C-alpha angles and dihedrals in degrees: 000000000000089000090053091047088050092052093044091049091047091054090049092051093049093047088048091050090053092048090049092047094051092043090049089049091050090052093047092051093042089116097034111120112238096012116143119208114251129214134192119230110212122195134182118253118242115282121254121224119231112180108310096340134077120225130197116251098201134261141292137195104258097181146355111207143168117251100237136159112197094197093052092044091050091051090050090053090052091048090047090055094048096045092046091049093049095044091050092047092049091047093051093043091049090055091049093045091050089049093054098039096046114022091024090064087083092069100059090034089053090051092049091049090050091054090047090057090052093054090048091050092046088062094054107015096178096050106119090198092058090043089056089050090052090056092044090054090048091053090047091053092048091047093050090053091047093051092047089054091048089053089052090048089052087053089054093051092048091048090050090051089050092050091051092047090051093050090048091054093045088056092050092052091044090057092046093049089051092053093046089051089053092053095044090053088057094047095041091237097297098119101098094185089060091047090052091049088046092054092044091053092048091050091052089047089055088062091064100041141349112278134199114201122211109193119213126207091249092061091257117127130211113215129213114200121210089352097285112049121081102221099170125018111176107301093346120094128190122217125232117210144161131248133186113278120258115257094357111049096199091065101079120218124208120239136195112217128196115171109311092340123097132180134183115249127208097239093179089080097044098090123203124072092322096054092042092054094049094044091048090051095046100036104034117012098046094044088049089055091048092051091049086052089051089053090049091051091048092052093048096044098042096052096036089053090047091052090055092058094061145045131256126221088277091059092247128127110273116266125217118295096192135028114297109258091226097052105155095239090051091049091055093045091061095070131067120188119211114239090235092066112117097191127093099224122133113205135195133182124233118200107225101170121014090189091065096052119106102190090248128139120233138200115222115201127182120206117184137279099022114326117126115178125186115197121195109230092212106042097022089228114152120216121193111225127211123224110228105182101304096338127092109215135185102072122124104266101340144064129207122232124210096212098177144350128019137287120240123211109273095024111147132194136183112228119201106175095187096042115130094006095113095050091043095051108118141146110255096180116091103164114074089206085072094069105113102220096149117079138231121212117226112167125189115219112252090233095061110119100190131075097242121163120207123195132177116243101181147339104237102179125356090189092059114125110262095016104165116252135149109304093016102058121163125224120207120202106201123193113187091173095073124088107268099015112257142193138194127207124219129187125227091278093053095253114146115247094188143289134248142163126251142196109241132280100013130070123180118190144138095007102313140075127219138170129227125203105197142160092174118139093205139043117287130194130223128181120213126205107175099174114152126207123173094224094048113124102173098113092046090052090052090046090053090052089064086084088080100029116116096225100148139073095018095316095308102108143038125231090260090049092058093061095037090052091055090049090049092047091052091049091049092052091047092054091047089050090052093053090047091050090051092053093045091049091053093050092047090051091054093048091047090050091049092052092046091051090057106031105017125099116257104201093200090053094046091047088055091047088050093057093042094052093042088055090049091049090050091048093051088047090053091051088054090053092048090049089050092052092050092049089049092049091050092046092051093050090058094057 
């Protein structure tokens, strides 16, 4: 009997030692990130038969396992992805919001100062000091737009750097998980430290993108990234990389690489930090750049057109103040050709009507033999274009030139009409005498039925016989519907001074040249009075009134509104991102608390267990002492 007691006590001591060791390990790792509480499963040894009775034989440790709830852990990963995505979005939006609300103040302020210089010059149009201030204000406005674009470019660079850093860390985790899977396959999933490390890495991975976990019997886990990409499969791990954007290289694409094969991944649906960065870039940063470009085009076009309606101090038609909106380099920069195109066509974009532009990007796709479709990237609306010679027409505010080569069926291009406008905005005028403060009077006849626009190109010779001045105005009756287009000139009394043909859009006659943009189907009349007086301020007054003119977005907004609407939109998105982040953090906290309640170490509970197992150990040890005393007593009785 004493031997049985000794064996029973020994099993109790060993089991209690295991319980104490596991409890101590739990306490030691109470603050270890990713540690899952461990418990000992203790079972009774098979009973032994003695005569007609069965007696217990002690206990043994049947298992040591991690306290783990798969459902709670999965919810934690989902919450981790959501909170990481929302925090990253809010962080990026906050930076952009701060950029527009603080540094961006220089843009509307620059425009206000420019208008103030116009009002001052309108009072004394011949003052060279005020003319110099006008050009200084114009340069300050252009510089503020350039600097804003530079800040947005820095945001793009920073975002690309963050995307690269995230993909690098994903690859490190992928390699580590592959190695852990290899070790777990060898140990048949019994290494709890490896299992903890595996779960910790997967949880970290869920910060960068959404993950789906496929458990294997060995304890290894296969990982799907973003719902569609197999990142880890057993011991094998795939690499995530970046590649230059197509067609714009600075807009990095995400790639999945397996061996020598690489494919483009739609990162916008990945979630986590990676999805947030890509979506911020594509849905907020790039549109903000396009809208800044729209503002720059509006400034350049509005004041250049206003200049062309007046005379400078030399009596000539005003030349451009700012960069021409259809500068050849800018036209080329508005088109990006996809690398998959098989045609040889080189395209450029001509801005026809700045007021009709929206700041959107478009996808142009050609399908043989003659289908040209333009898809708005924001609304998804598709507009069919018409080929007129080498020009594609039908878009809102712009046309597309096929400068060289030929399109092949399936060729696709990304069109950004306002691209590069902000960085290209500059003041071309250097001589303050060139400011066209004096006005020319061009009056359309009330009976005109078309929507023709007439603009002066140059004053060729003011001394030309019949040059139109006050009291001796000239009226041109222009008929673009004839073949070839024709015009007839009448004096102030209505007498004909002759007729001629012209090559659209330019007409030169009686000492001056003008252009007509007309879609009229019948003759239209315009009366010209090109008198020039040095103290005349009529054109400068008209230019100053542009501050209130609704020139943009189809006549709905002023120049100032374009920039302020972008600022408001960024602020609204930032507030929305903050609200989303708060909700995601609350859900994540609940999921984390749930996991900790199951798998975390409760020091009060472990302290109680420590005392309980210590008592069990001491009791088993006391049984061993008792068994030893019985054995000694029996042994002494036999002497």
